[in-house]
C-alpha positions as CSV (number, residue, x, y, z in Angstrom):
1,X,-102.0,56.0,95.8
2,X,-98.6,57.6,96.1
3,X,-98.6,61.2,97.5
4,X,-97.8,63.8,94.9
5,X,-94.5,65.5,95.1
6,X,-95.0,69.2,96.1
7,X,-92.8,71.7,94.1
8,X,-92.3,75.3,95.0
9,X,-91.1,77.7,92.4
10,X,-90.0,81.1,93.8
11,X,-90.1,83.8,91.2
12,X,-92.9,82.1,89.2
13,X,-93.9,85.5,87.8
14,X,-90.5,85.7,86.1
15,X,-89.5,84.6,82.6
16,X,-88.4,81.0,83.5
17,X,-91.1,80.2,86.0
18,X,-94.0,79.3,83.7
19,X,-91.9,77.1,81.6
20,X,-90.7,75.2,84.7
21,X,-94.2,75.0,86.1
22,X,-95.5,73.4,82.9
23,X,-92.7,70.8,83.0
24,X,-93.4,70.0,86.7
25,X,-97.1,69.7,86.1
26,X,-96.4,67.3,83.2
27,X,-94.2,65.3,85.6
28,X,-97.2,64.9,87.9
29,X,-96.1,67.4,90.6
30,X,-98.3,69.6,92.6
31,X,-97.0,73.1,92.0
32,X,-96.9,76.3,94.0
33,X,-95.5,79.5,92.5
34,X,-94.6,82.7,94.2
35,X,-95.2,86.1,92.8
36,X,-93.8,89.4,94.1
37,X,-96.0,90.5,97.0
38,X,-95.9,94.2,95.9
39,X,-97.2,93.5,92.4
40,X,-100.5,95.0,91.5
41,X,-101.3,92.4,88.9
42,X,-100.2,88.8,88.2
43,X,-98.9,88.2,84.6
44,X,-101.3,86.4,82.4
45,X,-100.5,82.7,82.1
46,X,-101.9,79.9,79.9
47,X,-105.1,78.4,81.3
48,X,-103.5,75.1,82.2
49,X,-101.1,77.0,84.5
50,X,-103.8,79.3,86.0
51,X,-105.9,76.3,86.8
52,X,-103.1,74.1,88.3
53,X,-100.5,76.4,89.9
54,X,-101.3,77.7,93.4
55,X,-100.1,81.3,93.6
56,X,-98.5,82.6,96.8
57,X,-97.3,86.2,97.3
58,X,-93.7,86.5,98.5
59,X,-91.5,89.3,99.7
60,X,-88.0,88.0,99.8
61,X,-87.0,90.9,102.0
62,X,-89.4,89.8,104.7
63,X,-88.5,86.8,106.9
64,X,-92.1,86.4,107.9
65,X,-93.3,86.4,104.3
66,X,-90.8,83.7,103.4
67,X,-91.9,81.6,106.4
68,X,-95.5,82.0,105.5
69,X,-94.9,80.7,101.9
70,X,-92.9,77.7,103.2
71,X,-95.5,76.9,105.9
72,X,-98.4,77.0,103.4
73,X,-96.7,75.0,100.6
74,X,-94.7,72.5,102.7
75,X,-92.6,71.7,99.6
76,X,-90.7,68.5,98.9
77,X,-88.5,70.4,96.4
78,X,-87.8,74.1,95.8
79,X,-86.7,75.8,92.6
80,X,-85.3,79.1,93.8
81,X,-85.6,81.4,90.8
82,X,-86.7,84.6,92.5
83,X,-84.4,87.6,92.7
84,X,-83.1,90.5,90.7
85,X,-81.5,89.2,87.5
86,X,-81.1,92.3,85.3
87,X,-77.5,93.6,85.3
88,X,-78.3,97.2,84.5
89,X,-80.8,97.2,87.4
90,X,-78.1,95.9,89.7
91,X,-75.9,98.8,88.8
92,X,-78.7,101.3,89.7
93,X,-79.9,99.4,92.8
94,X,-76.9,97.5,94.2
95,X,-78.2,97.4,97.8
96,X,-81.6,96.1,96.7
97,X,-79.9,93.5,94.5
98,X,-77.8,92.2,97.4
99,X,-80.6,92.3,99.9
100,X,-83.0,90.4,97.5
101,X,-80.5,87.9,96.1
102,X,-78.6,87.1,99.3
103,X,-80.7,87.8,102.3
104,X,-83.8,86.4,100.5
105,X,-82.0,83.1,100.0
106,X,-80.9,83.0,103.6
107,X,-84.5,83.5,104.8
108,X,-85.7,80.8,102.4
109,X,-83.1,78.2,103.6
110,X,-83.8,79.1,107.2
111,X,-87.5,78.6,106.8
112,X,-87.0,75.3,105.0
113,X,-84.6,74.1,107.7
114,X,-87.1,75.1,110.5
115,X,-89.7,72.7,109.0
116,X,-87.5,69.7,109.8
117,X,-88.6,68.2,106.5
118,X,-86.1,66.9,104.0
119,X,-86.2,69.2,101.0
120,X,-84.4,69.2,97.7
121,X,-83.4,72.7,96.6
122,X,-82.2,74.0,93.3
123,X,-80.3,77.3,93.9
124,X,-79.9,79.3,90.7
125,X,-76.7,81.2,90.5
126,X,-75.3,82.7,87.3
127,X,-72.4,82.3,84.8
128,X,-71.8,86.0,85.5
129,X,-69.9,84.9,88.6
130,X,-67.0,83.9,86.3
131,X,-66.4,87.5,85.2
132,X,-64.2,88.3,82.1
133,X,-62.3,85.3,81.0
134,X,-59.3,85.2,78.6
135,X,-59.7,83.2,75.4
136,X,-57.4,80.5,76.9
137,X,-59.7,80.1,79.9
138,X,-62.7,79.2,77.8
139,X,-64.9,77.3,78.0
140,X,-65.7,78.1,81.7
141,X,-65.9,75.1,84.0
142,X,-67.2,74.9,87.5
143,X,-63.7,74.8,88.9
144,X,-63.0,78.4,87.7
145,X,-62.5,81.0,90.4
146,X,-65.4,83.4,91.0
147,X,-64.5,86.9,89.7
148,X,-67.8,88.9,89.5
149,X,-67.7,92.3,87.8
150,X,-71.1,93.7,88.5
151,X,-73.4,93.9,91.5
152,X,-75.7,91.2,90.2
153,X,-72.8,88.8,89.6
154,X,-71.4,89.6,93.0
155,X,-74.7,88.8,94.7
156,X,-74.8,85.5,92.9
157,X,-71.3,84.7,93.9
158,X,-72.4,85.2,97.5
159,X,-75.3,82.9,96.9
160,X,-72.9,80.3,95.6
161,X,-70.9,80.5,98.8
162,X,-73.8,80.5,101.2
163,X,-75.4,77.5,99.7
164,X,-72.3,75.5,100.5
165,X,-72.7,76.6,104.1
166,X,-76.4,75.8,104.3
167,X,-75.8,72.5,102.6
168,X,-74.3,71.1,105.8
169,X,-77.7,70.7,107.3
170,X,-78.8,67.1,106.6
171,X,-82.4,68.0,105.7
172,X,-81.3,70.4,103.0
173,X,-80.2,68.7,99.7
174,X,-79.0,71.7,97.8
175,X,-77.9,71.6,94.2
176,X,-76.5,74.7,92.5
177,X,-76.7,75.7,88.8
178,X,-74.9,78.4,87.0
179,X,-77.0,79.2,83.9
180,X,-75.4,81.1,81.0
181,X,-77.6,83.4,78.9
182,X,-80.9,82.0,78.0
183,X,-83.9,83.3,76.1
184,X,-87.2,82.4,74.5
185,X,-90.8,83.6,74.0
186,X,-92.1,85.6,77.0
187,X,-88.7,87.2,78.1
188,X,-88.9,90.9,78.8
189,X,-87.5,93.1,76.0
190,X,-85.1,94.6,78.6
191,X,-82.9,91.7,77.6
192,X,-81.0,91.7,74.3
193,X,-82.6,88.9,72.2
194,X,-86.2,89.7,73.0
195,X,-85.4,93.4,72.7
196,X,-84.0,92.9,69.2
197,X,-86.9,90.5,68.3
198,X,-89.5,93.0,69.4
199,X,-88.0,95.8,67.4
200,X,-87.8,93.7,64.2
201,X,-91.4,92.6,64.7
202,X,-92.5,96.2,65.1
203,X,-90.7,97.1,61.9
204,X,-92.3,94.1,60.1
205,X,-95.7,95.2,61.2
206,X,-95.1,98.8,60.1
207,X,-95.4,100.0,63.7
208,X,-91.9,101.5,63.8
209,X,-89.5,103.1,61.3
210,X,-86.8,100.6,60.0
211,X,-84.3,101.5,62.7
212,X,-83.0,99.3,65.5
213,X,-81.3,100.8,68.6
214,X,-78.7,98.6,70.2
215,X,-75.9,98.7,72.7
216,X,-72.5,97.0,72.1
217,X,-73.2,94.1,69.7
218,X,-69.6,92.8,69.6
219,X,-69.7,90.6,72.7
220,X,-70.1,86.9,72.2
221,X,-72.6,85.0,74.5
222,X,-73.4,81.4,75.2
223,X,-77.2,81.2,74.7
224,X,-79.5,78.3,75.5
225,X,-83.2,78.0,74.8
226,X,-85.3,78.5,78.0
227,X,-87.1,75.2,77.3
228,X,-83.7,73.3,77.4
229,X,-82.8,75.3,80.6
230,X,-85.8,74.1,82.6
231,X,-85.2,70.6,81.5
232,X,-81.7,71.0,82.8
233,X,-83.0,72.3,86.1
234,X,-85.3,69.3,86.5
235,X,-82.5,66.9,85.7
236,X,-80.0,68.6,87.9
237,X,-82.2,68.5,90.9
238,X,-83.1,64.9,90.3
239,X,-79.7,63.6,89.4
240,X,-77.2,66.1,90.6
241,X,-75.0,65.5,93.6
242,X,-75.7,67.3,96.9
243,X,-73.7,70.5,97.3
244,X,-72.5,70.3,93.7
245,X,-72.6,73.0,91.1
246,X,-73.4,72.6,87.4
247,X,-73.1,74.9,84.4
248,X,-76.2,75.1,82.2
249,X,-75.1,76.3,78.7
250,X,-74.8,75.4,75.0
251,X,-71.1,75.3,74.9
252,X,-71.1,77.7,71.9
253,X,-70.7,81.5,71.8
254,X,-72.5,83.7,69.3
255,X,-72.0,87.4,68.6
256,X,-74.9,89.7,69.4
257,X,-74.4,91.1,65.9
258,X,-74.9,87.7,64.4
259,X,-78.1,87.2,66.5
260,X,-79.4,90.5,65.3
261,X,-78.6,89.7,61.7
262,X,-80.5,86.4,62.0
263,X,-83.6,88.2,63.4
264,X,-83.3,90.8,60.7
265,X,-83.4,88.0,58.1
266,X,-87.0,87.3,59.2
267,X,-88.1,90.8,58.1
268,X,-88.6,91.8,54.5
269,X,-87.8,95.5,55.1
270,X,-84.3,97.0,55.1
271,X,-83.3,97.9,58.7
272,X,-80.7,100.4,59.8
273,X,-78.8,99.7,63.1
274,X,-77.9,102.6,65.5
275,X,-75.8,102.4,68.6
276,X,-77.7,103.8,71.6
277,X,-75.4,105.0,74.4
278,X,-78.1,104.4,77.0
279,X,-78.0,100.7,76.2
280,X,-74.2,100.4,76.9
281,X,-73.2,98.8,80.2
282,X,-70.5,100.2,82.5
283,X,-68.7,96.9,82.2
284,X,-69.4,94.3,79.5
285,X,-67.7,90.9,79.2
286,X,-66.3,90.3,75.7
287,X,-67.1,86.6,75.6
288,X,-68.8,84.0,77.7
289,X,-68.8,80.3,76.8
290,X,-69.2,77.4,79.2
291,X,-68.9,73.7,79.4
292,X,-71.9,71.6,80.4
293,X,-69.7,68.4,80.6
294,X,-70.3,67.9,84.3
295,X,-74.1,68.2,84.0
296,X,-74.0,65.8,81.0
297,X,-72.0,63.2,83.0
298,X,-74.3,63.5,86.0
299,X,-77.7,63.5,84.2
300,X,-77.2,63.0,80.5
301,X,-78.6,66.5,79.7
302,X,-77.6,68.2,76.5
303,X,-79.2,71.2,74.7
304,X,-81.6,70.1,72.0
305,X,-83.3,73.1,70.5
306,X,-81.4,74.8,67.6
307,X,-80.8,78.5,68.4
308,X,-82.1,79.6,65.0
309,X,-85.4,78.0,66.1
310,X,-85.3,79.9,69.4
311,X,-84.9,83.2,67.6
312,X,-87.6,82.4,65.1
313,X,-89.9,81.5,68.0
314,X,-89.0,84.9,69.7
315,X,-89.8,86.8,66.5
316,X,-93.1,85.0,66.0
317,X,-94.0,85.6,69.7
318,X,-93.6,89.4,69.2
319,X,-95.5,89.4,65.9
320,X,-98.4,87.8,67.8
321,X,-98.1,90.1,70.8
322,X,-98.0,93.3,68.7
323,X,-100.6,92.4,66.1
324,X,-103.8,94.5,66.2
C-alpha cells in the first residue's frame, strides 16, 4: 500500500484552512493543521475535520516552535497560510505584521530545509503587492512590478522575494500564489463581504435596526469564492512550476456598493446605509482586477462558483449563526 502524502497547513485556524483541509482529506492526504500557540480555544470545526486533522500549536515568531511543528509532522507538502492578513491590523501593528509574515516564513523554510526531505511548498502572497494600478494597467499580471501601499502588502512583497531566494535549495519546491480578494461562509466579519452579510442577517432577524454601517463602498474588487481558491491552491502546488508565481482571481471586478445591494436584496426590510469613518482605511486602492491566465495555462484552473451564490451562502451562513 502506497504511503499517504502528508500535508501541513499553517494557519489552519484561519478562514481558508478548514476548506483546504477538507479538500486535502478528500484527496486522501494525511493532514496536520497549525493553530496559534497563544489561542485559548480552537475554533469549532465540522466533525470530519476534528476527527481527521491533527492539530499542532505554532508560534511563527519562535524558531523552536516552527522546528517542533516540522519535526512532528514531517510533511511532504506545506500550505503556508499562517500570518497576519487584515490590512487595518497591519496599520496598527506594522512590526508584528512584518515579524509574523516575513520572519515566520524564514523560520519555516529553514526548518523544512534542515530535514533534508524534499518538500513542495505553497507560499501564499497577496494581490495587494501590486498596489494601485491605473485602468490601463488592468488586469494585473504576474509580471507587474511590486508596489505595496500598506504594511500587510509590503510584508507579502518581502515574502515574494524571499521565496525566490529559498527556492534555490534543491529540496524546496516552492510555488507562490497571489490571491485576490476571496470570501465565503466562515470568514470573520472584520472583512467587507461577511461584515455586510452579518449586518443584513441581523436586520432580517430583527436583531438590529435597519441600518448598515460601511466604509468606502466605491472601490472595485476582484472576488473569488474560497472554495474555488482552495482548488486553485491544490492545482497550483501540483501543477505549478518551481519558483513560479500565479494569480488566483476571478478576472472580474465588482463594486462594494453592488455587493452590498445584492446582499440587501435577500432581506425584505428596507435598509439605510451610513458611512462609518472608523471603517475607512488610510489608503484604499480604487480597483483591483487580475488575470488568472498563467494559472489556467499551467493547471486548467478556472473559477466555477457564481459570485451571487457566494453572497447567498454568506447570508445564509449568518442567518444560521445568529438564529436563536
